[in-house]
VEXTOR-80370 format. One line per 10 residues: number of its first residue (from 0); their letters; for each residue x, y, z of C-alpha. Coordinates in steps of 0.2 Angstrom, whole numbers. Each point is the difference from the previous one (the first is absolute). Example, Ala and Ser with C-alpha at 12.3 -4.5 7.8 and 13.67 -1.06 7.14 Angstrom:
# residues 2
0	as	62:-22:39  6:17:-3
This chain:
# residues 484
0	mssstpsape	133:-181:106  5:16:-7  8:12:9  -6:18:-5  12:14:-8  8:9:12  -4:18:-2  11:10:-11  9:13:7  -5:20:-7
10	pstpaesaip	10:6:-12  10:14:7  -5:17:-7  7:3:-18  11:14:-1  2:13:-15  3:-10:-16  19:-5:-5  -8:-4:-17  10:11:-13
20	epeatapasp	-10:13:-10  1:-1:-17  10:12:-9  -5:-5:-19  -13:-8:-9  2:-19:4  -3:-14:-14  -18:-4:-4  -6:-17:10  -3:-15:-12
30	tdaeltaalg	-19:-4:-3  -8:-15:9  -1:-8:-16  20:1:-3  4:-6:18  -14:-17:0  10:-3:-17  16:-1:6  -2:-5:16  -8:-17:-10
40	swlpeqrwfs	18:-6:-4  9:9:13  -7:-9:14  3:-16:-2  18:2:-4  2:7:19  6:-11:14  -9:6:11  -17:-5:-10  -9:-13:9
50	akghtvtgvd	-12:-5:-15  15:-11:-11  -5:-14:-10  -17:8:-2  -4:10:-15  -5:19:3  -17:2:-9  -1:17:4  5:17:11  -11:12:7
60	vltretlatt	6:17:12  -11:0:15  10:16:6  10:10:-5  6:17:8  13:12:-3  11:2:17  14:13:-4  7:9:-15  17:8:-2
70	adltlvhllv	7:9:-13  5:-15:-11  -10:-13:8  -16:-6:5  -5:-13:14  -16:-13:-6  -7:-11:13  -9:-14:-8  -9:-14:5  -6:-12:-13
80	evhlegadsq	-12:-15:-1  9:-14:-10  -13:-11:-8  7:-18:-6  -3:-16:-10  -6:-13:15  2:10:15  -8:14:10  8:16:-3  12:7:10
90	vfqvpvgvra	4:19:4  18:7:-2  7:17:7  9:7:-14  9:18:6  6:8:-17  13:13:-4  -6:10:-16  13:9:-8  6:11:-19
100	evdedlepav	14:-11:-2  9:-12:13  21:-4:3  5:-16:-4  0:-5:18  -20:-1:-1  -3:-8:-18  0:-18:9  -15:7:10  -11:10:-16
110	llrtdgaggq	-16:-10:-2  -7:13:-12  6:13:-12  -15:14:-9  3:9:-14  -8:13:3  -14:-1:-14  -18:3:4  -7:0:17  -16:11:8
120	ggarsgcvvy	2:16:-6  12:-3:-15  17:-1:0  10:-6:14  20:-2:4  5:-16:1  6:-8:15  10:-15:7  -8:-11:15  11:-10:11
130	dglrdpsvig	-2:-9:16  3:13:12  7:-11:14  16:0:-12  5:18:2  6:9:16  -9:15:-4  -17:-10:1  6:-9:16  3:17:6
140	llsdllatgg	-16:6:-2  -9:-14:8  13:2:16  -8:17:1  -18:-4:-1  2:-11:15  12:12:10  -13:13:-5  -17:-6:-2  -12:-1:-17
150	tgdvrflavp	-13:8:-3  -9:-11:-15  -8:-17:1  14:-8:2  5:4:20  18:3:7  1:-7:19  14:3:12  0:-7:16  0:14:15
160	gadlptglsg	18:4:3  7:-8:-16  8:16:-3  4:-6:-18  12:14:-8  -4:5:-20  12:3:-15  6:-20:2  6:-7:-15  -3:-19:-3
170	rvlgaeqsnt	5:-16:-7  -9:-16:-6  6:-16:8  6:-13:-13  -13:-14:5  -15:1:-2  -18:-13:3  -16:5:1  5:17:4  14:13:-1
180	svvvgdrfll	9:8:13  13:15:-2  10:8:14  0:17:4  15:11:7  5:-16:5  -10:-1:15  -18:-5:-5  -4:-13:-10  -17:5:-12
190	klfrrvavgv	-11:-16:-4  -14:2:-14  -13:-15:-1  3:-4:-18  -15:-12:0  -13:8:9  -13:-8:13  -14:7:6  0:7:17  14:3:15
200	npdvelhqal	16:-9:-4  3:-13:14  19:5:-3  -4:18:8  -11:-6:14  13:-12:5  14:14:0  -14:8:11  -2:-13:12  18:-3:2
210	graesahvat	6:20:1  -11:-2:15  7:-15:8  18:10:-2  5:-16:-12  20:0:-3  -2:-11:-15  -10:11:-12  4:18:-9  -9:15:8
220	lrgwieadvr	-17:3:-10  0:19:-6  -16:2:-13  -10:-7:-10  -9:4:-15  -18:-4:-5  -15:3:-10  -19:-4:-1  0:-15:-12  -17:-7:-5
230	hdettlgmmq	-8:9:17  12:-10:11  14:9:8  16:-7:-8  17:-1:2  13:4:-15  17:2:10  10:5:17  14:8:6  14:-8:12
240	dfvagasegw	16:1:5  13:-7:-11  11:-13:10  19:5:-8  12:-10:1  -11:-17:1  2:-16:-12  -15:-9:-5  -2:-16:7  -1:-11:-16
250	taaleavdav	17:7:-8  5:-3:16  -5:-17:1  7:-3:-20  18:8:6  -2:-15:13  -3:-13:-12  12:3:-13  14:1:14  -5:-17:4
260	laagdlgagd	-3:-8:-15  17:9:-8  10:-6:14  -9:-19:2  -3:5:18  -14:5:12  14:10:12  2:13:-16  -17:7:0  -7:-6:18
270	ftgearslgg	-17:10:2  -6:-5:16  4:15:11  -9:8:-11  -15:-10:-3  -2:-2:21  0:20:-1  -13:-1:-14  -12:-9:10  2:8:15
280	avasvhrdla	-5:18:-10  -16:-9:-7  -5:-7:17  3:16:6  -11:9:-13  -15:-12:2  2:3:17  -2:18:-2  -15:-2:-12  -10:-14:12
290	rvlgtsiapa	3:14:16  -5:17:-9  -14:-10:-13  -7:-14:8  -1:-20:-1  -14:-11:-5  -4:-21:-3  -5:-5:-16  -5:-18:-6  14:-9:-7
300	aettaaisar	-12:-7:-14  -1:18:-6  17:3:-3  3:-19:-8  -15:3:-10  8:17:-7  16:-11:-4  -10:-14:-11  -10:13:-7  18:8:-8
310	vesalpvveg	7:-18:-4  -14:-5:-10  -2:16:-8  20:-3:-4  -2:-15:-6  -5:7:-20  17:10:2  11:-14:6  9:-12:-10  0:-17:11
320	ldaalprvra	-9:9:17  -12:-16:-4  10:-13:5  3:7:18  -18:5:4  -6:-16:12  17:3:8  -2:21:0  -18:-5:6  4:-10:15
330	lieaagetav	15:14:3  -14:14:1  -14:-11:9  14:-4:16  -1:20:0  -18:0:5  -2:-8:18  2:14:10  -4:19:2  13:13:-7
340	dtqrihgdlh	5:15:11  -2:15:-14  6:18:2  6:13:-13  15:-6:-8  13:6:-15  -8:-12:-12  11:0:-14  17:-4:9  14:-3:-9
350	lgqvlrtpdl	19:2:0  -1:17:-11  -14:7:13  15:0:13  15:11:1  16:-2:12  10:17:7  13:-2:8  -10:-3:17  -15:-10:-2
360	wvlidfegep	-13:-6:-16  -15:14:-3  -15:-8:-9  -8:9:-16  -14:0:-10  -15:-5:11  -13:1:-14  -2:-19:-3  -1:-9:-16  -5:9:-14
370	srsvderrtp	-10:-12:-7  -13:-1:13  -15:15:6  4:13:12  -13:-10:10  10:-16:-1  16:7:6  -8:10:15  -8:-17:6  9:-4:15
380	dsplrdvagm	10:-18:-3  12:-10:7  17:7:3  7:-19:-6  -5:7:-19  15:13:4  11:-15:7  -2:-9:-15  2:12:-12  18:3:8
390	vrsvdyaams	4:-19:0  -4:2:-20  9:14:-2  16:-9:7  -6:-16:-12  0:11:-18  15:10:6  11:-17:0  -9:-7:-14  2:15:-11
400	rvvdlpddae	19:-3:-2  -1:-19:-3  -15:-2:-12  8:8:-16  16:-11:2  1:-7:-16  12:-15:5  -12:-13:8  17:-7:13  3:17:4
410	rvaaerlare	-20:5:3  -1:-16:11  14:2:12  -5:20:0  -16:-5:4  4:-10:15  11:13:7  -12:12:-2  -12:-10:7  9:-3:17
420	wvdrtvtafl	3:19:0  -20:5:0  -5:-12:13  15:6:12  -6:19:-6  -18:-4:3  4:-9:17  8:17:5  -14:10:-4  -12:-11:7
430	dgyaeeagrd	10:1:17  -1:18:0  -15:1:-2  -5:-11:13  11:8:14  -8:17:-2  -18:-5:-5  2:-12:18  -8:-13:-12  7:-13:-13
440	prenlallra	-8:0:-18  6:-17:-1  -14:-4:13  -14:1:-14  11:-7:-13  -16:-9:-10  -6:18:-2  15:8:-5  4:-14:-11  -17:5:-10
450	yeldkavyea	5:19:0  16:-5:-8  -9:-9:-13  -12:13:-3  15:11:-3  9:-11:-12  -17:-3:-12  1:18:0  16:-1:-4  -3:-13:-14
460	vyearnrpgw	-13:9:-9  10:16:-1  15:-10:-7  -11:-10:-13  -7:16:-6  17:12:1  14:-12:0  -5:-18:-3  21:-7:3  -2:6:17
470	lsipmhaier	-16:-9:3  10:-16:7  5:11:16  -18:2:7  -4:-18:-7  12:-10:8  -5:9:18  -17:-4:-5  6:-20:0  11:4:16
480	ladg	-16:6:9  -12:-14:-8  14:-12:3  1:5:20
């Protein structure tokens, strides 16, 4: 049973627009044909492009809207449909800046230069088109639109009482996955979803729910961006408080593993205290989501059937997976004997989705697995999926420091030490979760292992397509799980 979408708060009344009026003639915008031709080669090179491994056969502009114009800059919002060989098409969001010329800081972001020849109605000036989220001026314009409200098809909605200021500068964060996040005024985090899934994004929906629960383990939602895509209300981005002074869980775990391997001593990088408090934070968020959005019960057979289908679909991609198939099937079958308590969950939880502040852990990025549809991501699931995702992430953090060691003897010794670190860290995480939740995830060990397997197979598909040198990490995990 799916939970109903919580009613979104009414947006605050837009103030008088703070978008600067143009002081001079802005550069001419490129044609759709010029944009689609450039995007066909530019998109596959981006870190957030989710269709790597598939050949782009064409790009269509679904929507195009000029959001703001200043003396020397035009901000154009694009939604483009990318057609792929052997796969369904995907929709991407590309806000672009258009200038007559750019300085060297923006050169790496350039996707198109026009020479000014032709165009409807005769000659036009040339322009430079670039990824707008690399430009502090573009980030400032987007932030101002959230503060004041937009008037076009792309809607900028602030949470009542958000009191967003205008005139803030911004900077892009270095790490990109399926989104691009920018810090605005060192106070807010603006995240644009690059691959757009039609519908209300769970990241906004679950932040609303956790805000109502007054959860201490999420950043406060301040507003979001939406538009109608194929006649459905669709989330394009969101703004929340920036968690200043925080370190990413993945980075903190790697530092601990490095200390252990350098000293040859588990005590040099003990992470059990952090893992225990992280387990408590995850359990607290699960409890708040269940309280606000409700719970349900699903037959375990539905869950195990979905896991089995994903394993079968991975067989043509992951070499060697077929050798473990009989044992994998037995593991999945063992998890299908009882009903599953389900609720809304994070859906893609790992160490890169948590931040450590001086006081507590904060969970981020509640959109779920980007490869799944919005309906799939909004379907209630067992909290054990999130628990299993964190268990796999702890293993990945340790084994990523071992897999590339060139000397066989050194690698074997390091892997033995890293495995001990993983076991201790995972045990502490599960203990912390059990203490806060009032129930131990290990009480349903068969289902927990099935979810771990599901995640490891997902990882194996990714590594086979993108990073074959690391394929051994999830494959070793699959072997360990299949062998019990």
